[in-house]
Backbone as CSV, one residue per row, in Angstrom:
resi,resn,N_x,N_y,N_z,CA_x,CA_y,CA_z,C_x,C_y,C_z
1,MET,113.714,57.596,153.207,114.768,57.071,154.074,114.221,56.047,155.057
2,ARG,113.015,56.321,155.613,112.417,55.371,156.540,112.142,54.040,155.869
3,ILE,111.701,54.089,154.594,111.422,52.863,153.864,112.686,52.034,153.718
4,LYS,113.795,52.667,153.296,115.051,51.945,153.099,115.555,51.360,154.413
5,THR,115.414,52.115,155.497,115.888,51.641,156.801,115.117,50.413,157.248
6,LEU,113.778,50.438,157.090,112.966,49.314,157.519,113.259,48.069,156.693
7,ILE,113.405,48.231,155.368,113.725,47.087,154.515,115.065,46.481,154.919
8,ALA,116.072,47.329,155.138,117.393,46.833,155.536,117.321,46.079,156.857
9,ALA,116.580,46.613,157.823,116.455,45.947,159.117,115.750,44.610,158.976
10,ALA,114.687,44.571,158.171,113.949,43.328,157.985,114.817,42.257,157.345
11,LEU,115.610,42.643,156.349,116.477,41.675,155.677,117.567,41.168,156.611
12,LEU,118.102,42.038,157.472,119.132,41.615,158.410,118.585,40.665,159.465
13,LEU,117.307,40.853,159.826,116.694,40.006,160.839,116.219,38.674,160.283
14,ALA,116.099,38.568,158.968,115.622,37.324,158.369,116.638,36.215,158.620
15,PRO,116.200,35.065,159.152,117.130,33.969,159.413,117.650,33.365,158.124
16,LEU,118.929,33.083,158.092,119.529,32.449,156.927,119.254,30.953,156.975
17,PRO,118.825,30.346,155.848,118.632,28.916,155.829,119.956,28.189,156.012
18,ALA,119.869,26.990,156.577,121.087,26.217,156.864,121.878,25.955,155.596
19,GLN,121.159,25.711,154.468,121.853,25.420,153.213,122.713,26.593,152.766
20,ALA,122.225,27.819,153.013,122.994,28.997,152.612,124.241,29.117,153.457
21,MET,124.116,28.857,154.759,125.261,28.982,155.651,126.306,27.913,155.363
22,GLU,125.876,26.777,154.811,126.818,25.702,154.511,127.426,25.851,153.121
23,GLY,127.051,26.909,152.405,127.585,27.129,151.068,126.904,26.304,149.999
24,HIS,125.741,25.723,150.339,125.007,24.915,149.376,124.382,25.807,148.307
25,VAL,124.492,25.430,147.046,123.905,26.179,145.944,122.612,25.490,145.516
26,GLU,121.499,26.213,145.592,120.206,25.641,145.252,119.968,25.677,143.747
27,PRO,119.259,24.684,143.209,118.840,24.764,141.811,117.821,25.891,141.652
28,LEU,117.826,26.541,140.500,116.958,27.684,140.249,115.704,27.226,139.504
29,PHE,114.545,27.638,139.970,113.317,27.358,139.249,112.359,28.536,139.425
30,TRP,111.250,28.544,138.658,110.325,29.669,138.698,108.904,29.189,138.438
31,ARG,107.950,30.027,138.830,106.542,29.763,138.529,105.769,31.071,138.578
32,LEU,104.778,31.198,137.715,103.888,32.353,137.719,102.458,31.846,137.759
33,THR,101.704,32.271,138.764,100.315,31.856,138.924,99.406,33.064,138.793
34,LEU,98.559,33.062,137.776,97.491,34.050,137.679,96.322,33.466,138.461
35,ASP,96.340,33.716,139.770,95.407,33.053,140.673,93.966,33.474,140.400
36,GLN,93.783,34.726,140.036,92.442,35.225,139.744,92.493,36.171,138.541
37,LEU,91.703,35.876,137.550,91.416,36.809,136.472,89.914,36.721,136.292
38,GLU,89.182,37.723,136.781,87.748,37.532,136.920,86.942,38.796,136.613
39,ARG,85.717,38.549,136.258,84.754,39.598,135.976,83.724,39.652,137.103
40,HIS,83.519,40.846,137.669,82.546,41.038,138.744,81.320,41.770,138.195
41,TRP,80.142,41.258,138.535,78.898,41.930,138.195,78.229,42.370,139.491
42,GLN,78.084,43.667,139.645,77.440,44.220,140.823,76.628,45.444,140.405
43,ASP,75.752,45.874,141.239,74.801,46.920,140.892,75.503,48.213,140.473
44,GLY,75.576,48.429,139.143,76.109,49.682,138.614,77.607,49.838,138.715
45,GLN,78.348,48.807,139.163,79.791,48.942,139.339,80.517,47.699,138.831
46,ASP,80.200,47.258,137.605,80.859,46.087,137.042,82.356,46.357,136.898
47,ALA,83.154,45.321,137.113,84.605,45.509,137.114,85.320,44.228,136.713
48,THR,86.575,44.376,136.318,87.477,43.252,136.063,88.633,43.351,137.044
49,SER,88.951,42.242,137.695,90.046,42.256,138.668,91.004,41.108,138.397
50,TRP,92.207,41.219,138.955,93.218,40.184,138.762,94.114,40.107,139.993
51,LYS,94.747,38.941,140.140,95.667,38.711,141.250,96.672,37.666,140.800
52,LEU,97.964,38.002,140.888,98.990,37.047,140.463,100.100,36.956,141.499
53,ASP,100.794,35.828,141.460,101.878,35.546,142.399,102.939,34.758,141.642
54,GLY,104.159,35.273,141.597,105.223,34.583,140.897,106.509,34.597,141.698
55,PHE,107.397,33.655,141.403,108.673,33.635,142.102,109.753,33.034,141.213
56,ILE,111.003,33.356,141.543,112.163,32.721,140.942,113.174,32.506,142.057
57,GLY,113.758,31.306,142.116,114.714,31.013,143.176,114.786,29.532,143.465
58,GLY,115.222,29.195,144.683,115.339,27.821,145.105,114.277,27.455,146.113
59,ASP,114.461,26.293,146.766,113.497,25.858,147.770,113.506,26.758,148.996
60,TYR,114.636,27.383,149.300,114.797,28.104,150.559,114.798,29.623,150.402
61,GLU,115.255,30.125,149.271,115.302,31.566,149.054,114.732,31.891,147.679
62,LYS,113.891,32.927,147.621,113.240,33.277,146.365,113.097,34.795,146.257
63,LEU,113.001,35.272,145.038,112.491,36.603,144.757,111.035,36.409,144.376
64,ARG,110.149,37.054,145.104,108.716,36.855,144.902,108.080,38.146,144.404
65,ILE,107.209,38.024,143.413,106.467,39.157,142.866,104.980,38.898,143.078
66,LYS,104.294,39.878,143.665,102.852,39.787,143.846,102.206,41.027,143.229
67,SER,101.033,40.845,142.667,100.318,41.981,142.104,98.825,41.717,142.115
68,GLU,98.057,42.768,142.308,96.606,42.684,142.184,96.070,44.048,141.780
69,GLY,94.904,44.040,141.169,94.335,45.307,140.726,92.902,45.153,140.275
70,GLU,92.307,46.297,139.921,90.910,46.302,139.485,90.690,47.421,138.491
71,ALA,89.940,47.122,137.441,89.536,48.121,136.453,88.017,48.128,136.392
72,THR,87.404,49.276,136.609,85.954,49.379,136.588,85.492,49.928,135.246
73,ASP,84.311,49.536,134.852,83.759,49.991,133.576,83.611,51.514,133.580
74,GLY,84.119,52.138,132.530,83.995,53.572,132.391,85.078,54.370,133.080
75,HIS,85.898,53.717,133.912,86.939,54.442,134.646,88.337,53.857,134.431
76,GLY,88.427,52.674,133.831,89.730,52.059,133.605,90.338,51.523,134.887
77,VAL,91.665,51.393,134.893,92.372,50.842,136.058,92.354,51.872,137.184
78,GLU,91.698,51.521,138.288,91.614,52.423,139.429,92.577,52.026,140.536
79,GLU,92.971,50.740,140.567,93.897,50.263,141.592,94.857,49.264,140.965
80,LEU,96.143,49.426,141.246,97.152,48.467,140.809,98.246,48.423,141.861
81,GLU,98.406,47.267,142.470,99.413,47.067,143.528,100.461,46.077,143.035
82,ILE,101.737,46.414,143.226,102.837,45.522,142.864,103.783,45.404,144.050
83,GLN,104.184,44.172,144.373,105.138,43.931,145.448,106.341,43.157,144.915
84,ALA,107.541,43.506,145.381,108.769,42.764,145.108,109.355,42.375,146.468
85,LEU,109.479,41.062,146.720,109.806,40.583,148.060,110.945,39.569,148.033
86,TYR,111.821,39.656,149.031,112.780,38.592,149.312,112.077,37.609,150.239
87,SER,112.069,36.322,149.863,111.352,35.302,150.617,112.324,34.210,151.043
88,VAL,112.318,33.883,152.344,113.216,32.854,152.868,112.433,31.887,153.740
89,MET,112.670,30.593,153.558,111.979,29.584,154.348,112.490,29.613,155.790
90,VAL,111.560,29.703,156.751,111.920,29.717,158.163,111.384,28.490,158.890
91,ASP,110.499,27.729,158.240,109.976,26.488,158.778,109.530,25.643,157.591
92,ASP,109.126,24.410,157.848,108.801,23.511,156.743,107.756,24.088,155.793
93,PHE,106.774,24.817,156.331,105.693,25.309,155.494,105.529,26.831,155.561
94,TRP,106.558,27.542,156.020,106.423,28.981,156.215,107.619,29.740,155.660
95,ASP,107.318,30.859,154.999,108.341,31.774,154.482,108.206,33.135,155.152
96,PHE,109.342,33.722,155.511,109.388,35.125,155.922,109.652,35.957,154.680
97,GLN,108.960,37.091,154.540,109.102,37.919,153.353,109.310,39.382,153.735
98,ALA,110.173,40.063,152.983,110.427,41.486,153.210,110.750,42.135,151.873
99,GLY,110.285,43.376,151.695,110.557,44.065,150.434,109.776,45.353,150.315
100,ILE,109.329,45.649,149.103,108.648,46.916,148.832,107.325,46.657,148.119
101,ARG,106.435,47.607,148.277,105.144,47.591,147.580,104.907,48.992,147.020
102,HIS,104.330,49.050,145.828,103.947,50.352,145.271,102.540,50.257,144.718
103,ASP,101.712,51.242,145.060,100.342,51.313,144.574,100.232,52.386,143.501
104,PHE,99.761,51.986,142.318,99.504,52.929,141.237,98.003,53.222,141.218
105,ARG,97.668,54.473,141.306,96.269,54.903,141.205,96.287,56.358,140.755
106,PRO,95.138,56.898,140.290,95.133,58.305,139.863,95.742,59.230,140.906
107,GLN,95.371,59.071,142.169,96.020,59.797,143.262,95.522,59.224,144.589
108,PRO,96.354,59.143,145.622,97.809,59.335,145.519,98.491,58.011,145.193
109,GLN,99.675,58.077,144.570,100.502,56.893,144.422,101.358,56.766,145.684
110,THR,101.463,55.547,146.195,102.085,55.351,147.501,103.058,54.187,147.459
111,SER,104.208,54.340,148.146,105.182,53.257,148.304,105.208,52.803,149.757
112,TYR,105.523,51.519,149.949,105.525,50.934,151.285,106.742,50.024,151.481
113,ALA,107.228,49.963,152.697,108.104,48.865,153.125,107.187,47.755,153.620
114,THR,107.551,46.516,153.321,106.657,45.390,153.566,107.395,44.259,154.277
115,ILE,106.766,43.701,155.306,107.247,42.460,155.921,106.047,41.558,156.165
116,GLY,106.287,40.243,156.221,105.167,39.347,156.470,105.580,37.888,156.439
117,PHE,104.578,37.036,156.614,104.760,35.590,156.569,103.711,34.994,155.638
118,GLN,104.127,33.985,154.882,103.216,33.275,153.993,103.462,31.791,154.149
119,GLY,102.372,31.010,154.284,102.576,29.588,154.458,101.290,28.811,154.611
120,LEU,101.457,27.593,155.108,100.362,26.640,155.213,100.135,26.304,156.678
121,ALA,98.955,26.692,157.190,98.577,26.396,158.562,97.957,24.996,158.625
122,PRO,97.694,24.464,159.836,97.024,23.155,159.945,95.730,23.111,159.143
123,GLN,95.363,21.912,158.717,94.178,21.672,157.886,94.324,22.270,156.486
124,PHE,95.584,22.503,156.056,95.891,22.997,154.708,95.284,24.375,154.444
125,LEU,95.246,25.206,155.483,94.766,26.574,155.347,95.918,27.461,154.896
126,GLU,95.792,28.077,153.718,96.825,28.967,153.195,96.681,30.338,153.836
127,VAL,97.800,30.888,154.339,97.788,32.145,155.077,98.826,33.093,154.479
128,ASP,98.434,34.350,154.311,99.350,35.400,153.861,99.107,36.613,154.760
129,ALA,100.055,36.908,155.648,99.921,38.016,156.602,101.026,39.022,156.335
130,GLN,100.659,40.310,156.148,101.638,41.340,155.810,101.366,42.630,156.578
131,ALA,102.443,43.345,156.869,102.363,44.684,157.449,103.053,45.650,156.496
132,PHE,102.505,46.881,156.382,102.995,47.859,155.425,103.237,49.204,156.121
133,LEU,104.400,49.795,155.874,104.703,51.139,156.361,104.895,52.041,155.152
134,SER,104.006,53.025,154.979,104.031,53.860,153.776,105.114,54.927,153.865
135,ASP,105.382,55.568,152.735,106.368,56.654,152.707,105.852,57.899,153.423
136,GLU,104.587,57.871,153.868,104.040,58.952,154.694,104.009,58.574,156.170
137,GLY,104.512,57.373,156.491,104.543,56.927,157.887,103.286,56.229,158.359
138,ASP,102.354,55.889,157.442,101.117,55.207,157.819,101.358,53.704,157.905
139,LEU,100.857,53.086,158.979,101.047,51.660,159.212,99.726,50.922,159.005
140,THR,99.724,49.958,158.087,98.546,49.149,157.815,98.948,47.674,157.774
141,ALA,97.941,46.796,157.777,98.201,45.357,157.741,97.078,44.658,156.999
142,ARG,97.390,43.458,156.499,96.421,42.666,155.754,96.618,41.196,156.095
143,LEU,95.516,40.490,156.313,95.553,39.056,156.558,94.612,38.377,155.574
144,GLU,95.152,37.435,154.790,94.346,36.683,153.832,94.453,35.200,154.136
145,THR,93.330,34.495,154.045,93.319,33.050,154.229,92.405,32.419,153.185
146,GLU,92.764,31.208,152.758,91.912,30.455,151.848,92.241,28.974,151.975
147,ILE,91.306,28.145,151.533,91.500,26.704,151.625,90.809,26.049,150.440
148,ASP,91.407,24.988,149.904,90.804,24.218,148.825,90.056,23.030,149.409
149,LEU,88.778,22.912,149.047,87.937,21.806,149.515,87.512,20.985,148.301
150,PRO,88.187,19.843,148.028,87.843,19.035,146.849,86.452,18.415,146.997
151,LEU,85.605,18.656,145.992,84.281,18.025,145.947,84.328,16.768,145.085
152,THR,85.078,16.849,144.004,85.377,15.696,143.161,86.845,15.814,142.779
153,ARG,87.307,14.967,141.891,88.699,15.009,141.469,89.052,16.322,140.790
154,GLN,88.091,16.922,140.087,88.367,18.146,139.327,87.599,19.363,139.822
155,LEU,86.615,19.171,140.670,85.772,20.267,141.149,86.212,20.669,142.556
156,ILE,86.664,21.929,142.694,87.243,22.416,143.950,86.456,23.632,144.438
157,LEU,86.058,23.614,145.706,85.410,24.763,146.334,86.455,25.494,147.166
158,GLN,86.564,26.811,146.969,87.600,27.592,147.654,86.991,28.786,148.405
159,PRO,86.807,28.668,149.718,86.447,29.844,150.525,87.673,30.730,150.725
160,HIS,87.436,32.050,150.808,88.522,33.012,150.958,88.076,34.116,151.898
161,ALA,88.985,34.573,152.746,88.679,35.687,153.653,89.855,36.643,153.688
162,GLU,89.548,37.935,153.810,90.578,38.973,153.899,90.135,40.030,154.898
163,ILE,91.061,40.438,155.746,90.783,41.508,156.699,91.907,42.527,156.631
164,ASP,91.546,43.816,156.605,92.518,44.902,156.530,92.434,45.740,157.803
165,LEU,93.593,46.153,158.298,93.667,46.944,159.518,94.550,48.156,159.297
166,SER,94.314,49.201,160.100,95.124,50.415,159.995,95.365,50.989,161.382
167,ALA,96.572,51.493,161.601,96.909,52.101,162.890,96.397,53.522,163.001
168,GLN,95.955,54.113,161.886,95.512,55.499,161.876,94.563,55.724,160.700
169,ASP,93.868,56.863,160.711,93.043,57.250,159.574,93.943,57.660,158.407
170,VAL,93.568,57.233,157.208,94.240,57.665,155.973,93.138,58.157,155.031
171,PRO,92.648,59.388,155.231,91.501,59.887,154.461,91.706,59.859,152.947
172,SER,92.932,60.075,152.484,93.184,60.111,151.038,92.904,58.767,150.371
173,GLN,92.900,57.681,151.174,92.613,56.351,150.644,91.331,55.778,151.227
174,THR,90.507,56.628,151.835,89.249,56.236,152.503,89.465,55.072,153.455
175,ILE,90.540,55.173,154.262,90.863,54.155,155.261,90.733,54.766,156.645
176,GLY,90.005,54.076,157.526,89.869,54.507,158.902,90.676,53.639,159.840
177,ALA,90.984,54.168,161.016,91.770,53.417,161.996,91.000,52.196,162.485
178,GLY,91.751,51.148,162.866,91.140,49.918,163.361,90.955,48.914,162.237
179,VAL,89.951,48.059,162.389,89.611,47.114,161.324,88.890,47.896,160.233
180,SER,89.555,48.092,159.103,89.021,48.993,158.077,88.110,48.293,157.085
181,SER,88.357,47.022,156.786,87.493,46.335,155.825,87.577,44.824,156.012
182,LEU,86.527,44.171,155.522,86.420,42.719,155.586,85.917,42.223,154.247
183,GLY,86.531,41.161,153.746,86.097,40.584,152.482,85.958,39.081,152.590
184,LEU,84.901,38.542,152.016,84.668,37.100,151.985,84.361,36.690,150.554
185,GLY,84.868,35.544,150.148,84.614,35.057,148.802,84.429,33.556,148.787
186,LEU,83.714,33.082,147.782,83.505,31.648,147.602,83.571,31.365,146.109
187,ARG,84.568,30.550,145.693,84.777,30.251,144.275,84.730,28.744,144.058
188,LEU,84.034,28.365,143.024,83.929,26.958,142.635,84.609,26.803,141.283
189,ARG,85.738,26.086,141.263,86.513,25.978,140.026,86.520,24.540,139.508
190,TYR,86.688,24.438,138.203,86.783,23.146,137.536,88.150,23.052,136.890
191,GLU,88.983,22.131,137.364,90.348,21.991,136.869,90.356,21.118,135.625
192,ILE,90.326,21.760,134.451,90.444,21.025,133.196,91.743,20.232,133.227
193,VAL,92.820,20.934,133.542,94.085,20.361,134.006,94.478,21.246,135.170
194,GLN,95.487,20.858,135.946,95.850,21.644,137.117,96.214,23.080,136.771
195,GLU,96.785,23.272,135.564,97.247,24.597,135.167,96.143,25.506,134.609
196,VAL,94.974,24.959,134.300,93.882,25.738,133.709,92.587,25.399,134.425
197,ALA,91.979,26.406,135.068,90.792,26.129,135.867,89.819,27.317,135.831
198,PRO,88.740,27.248,135.043,87.698,28.279,135.104,86.887,28.130,136.388
199,TYR,86.256,29.230,136.810,85.475,29.171,138.048,84.364,30.205,138.042
200,ILE,83.415,30.005,138.946,82.360,30.980,139.217,82.327,31.187,140.725
201,GLY,81.672,32.272,141.179,81.633,32.496,142.619,80.886,33.744,143.020
202,LEU,80.983,34.039,144.305,80.383,35.227,144.902,81.421,35.901,145.785
203,SER,81.366,37.226,145.881,82.244,37.941,146.801,81.455,39.014,147.538
204,TRP,81.877,39.276,148.760,81.256,40.305,149.601,82.369,41.124,150.237
205,GLU,82.285,42.445,150.079,83.274,43.348,150.663,82.548,44.408,151.478
206,LYS,83.038,44.650,152.681,82.402,45.638,153.541,83.460,46.484,154.233
207,ARG,83.334,47.794,154.111,84.172,48.712,154.862,83.522,48.962,156.211
208,LEU,84.351,49.085,157.234,83.840,49.162,158.595,84.233,50.477,159.259
209,GLY,83.436,50.885,160.264,83.777,52.038,161.087,84.023,53.302,160.303
210,GLU,85.148,53.960,160.598,85.497,55.219,159.945,85.721,55.027,158.445
211,SER,86.190,53.845,158.041,86.377,53.577,156.614,85.045,53.645,155.870
212,ALA,83.982,53.123,156.487,82.659,53.177,155.867,82.189,54.623,155.726
213,ARG,82.417,55.432,156.771,82.001,56.834,156.714,82.749,57.584,155.614
214,LEU,84.067,57.341,155.522,84.870,58.003,154.498,84.436,57.575,153.092
215,SER,84.067,56.307,152.935,83.610,55.819,151.632,82.306,56.492,151.231
216,ARG,81.380,56.599,152.157,80.107,57.265,151.850,80.341,58.731,151.476
217,ALA,81.247,59.401,152.201,81.543,60.809,151.916,82.144,60.973,150.526
218,ALA,82.859,59.928,150.051,83.461,59.977,148.715,82.514,59.474,147.632
219,GLY,81.262,59.159,148.021,80.278,58.700,147.050,80.404,57.232,146.702
220,GLU,81.084,56.446,147.550,81.275,55.020,147.300,80.376,54.208,148.215
221,ASP,80.000,53.021,147.746,79.183,52.108,148.546,80.116,51.286,149.436
222,PRO,79.979,51.356,150.761,80.882,50.609,151.644,80.555,49.121,151.748
223,ASP,79.454,48.703,151.135,79.014,47.307,151.231,78.715,46.804,149.827
224,ARG,79.540,45.859,149.316,79.383,45.412,147.937,79.280,43.893,147.865
225,VAL,78.299,43.416,147.133,78.146,41.993,146.847,78.177,41.825,145.335
226,SER,78.946,40.847,144.847,79.021,40.671,143.402,79.076,39.197,143.033
227,PHE,78.490,38.885,141.896,78.663,37.584,141.260,79.897,37.671,140.388
228,LEU,80.656,36.595,140.275,81.895,36.651,139.507,82.120,35.368,138.714
229,ALA,82.895,35.510,137.659,83.336,34.374,136.853,84.744,34.668,136.369
230,GLY,85.583,33.639,136.350,86.967,33.889,135.950,87.726,32.620,135.637
231,ILE,89.032,32.743,135.596,89.891,31.608,135.290,91.192,31.726,136.078
232,ARG,91.726,30.597,136.493,93.035,30.536,137.150,94.005,29.816,136.218
233,LEU,95.220,30.399,136.077,96.213,29.854,135.158,97.557,29.720,135.867
234,TRP,98.250,28.604,135.610,99.635,28.429,136.067,100.536,28.428,134.851
235,LEU,101.658,29.138,134.957,102.654,29.124,133.879,103.936,28.475,134.377
């Protein structure tokens, strides 16, 4: 019930675009981006991960689907997150988003109400900021940023950063209160065409504070560095 209430409130608070209020009908279009499909090599914990973002709608209002996950060697898919979001433009380069998220894992599976903003900050910095309220009442947040730095016409360097926060300890997910984890990545891609781009890179993930302690207690390494190779595809 709390999830439904929060989603309803978020949708009611979302500003309506002027075109919608004027009865303007937008043309419908869609896109699906497999932003990351990559193989990670790290000490004893090789894995395959993916991240996709798709939408259908107009310039001002869209239904947006986001998903990411990871499958480790010998254990299969250990994490799979799917989001379904209503997205509305609130400024020239910013969308407000509200909807639901569900995490599939061996245990526990968790649903969330989701609100956030996604857009382009100065200097072409891409930003995705979200807050999540779980069906158990746990409040968490995630901030992701990345930027494309062209080295040549086809060679692009992409730094990426992610920070996760939690309002409380969530031991079942090895999450501690406060800043729970930090991730940094650097990918160098070659755009054969804009829609097809293989890449190589490095990633570093570190759990902090209570999250690190919970990870160690669960037999996990709270500090991971991996070499990676993958491909980005637009459909």
